[in-house]
C-alpha positions, 0 to 999 in steps of 0.5 A: 500500500502507498500512504503519504508517498511511501510504500508499506506492506500491510498484513492482517486478518481482514479481506484485502479490499478492506485493507486497501480501503483503510490504507486509502482513507489514511492516505486521504486524511494525511493529504488533507492535513498536510494541505492545511499544515504543509510544514509538518514533518512526517512524524507530526503529520502521522500523529495529527492524523491519528489524533484526528482519526481517533476523534472522528472514531469517538464521535461516531462511537458516541453517536452509535451508543446514542442510537442504540439507546434510542432504539432500546428505549423505543423497543421498550415503549413499543412492548408496553403498548402491545 
């Protein structure tokens, strides 16, 4: 895989398509951050990419939890109405 103009061999248990998709998203995120901060060296760019990605992950996880709680609440309400 190529990320930030460097080649990497990535081995994992996921399907090759999944690994390619993840690598592509990491590359895309690094490019976005680099465009906004062109003076960052590779290490700082990688850390900032990881921080941004984890922030997005945590927001999505919170949204998922809220949705699951909402669904559970609705299912309980629907059970009482029957």
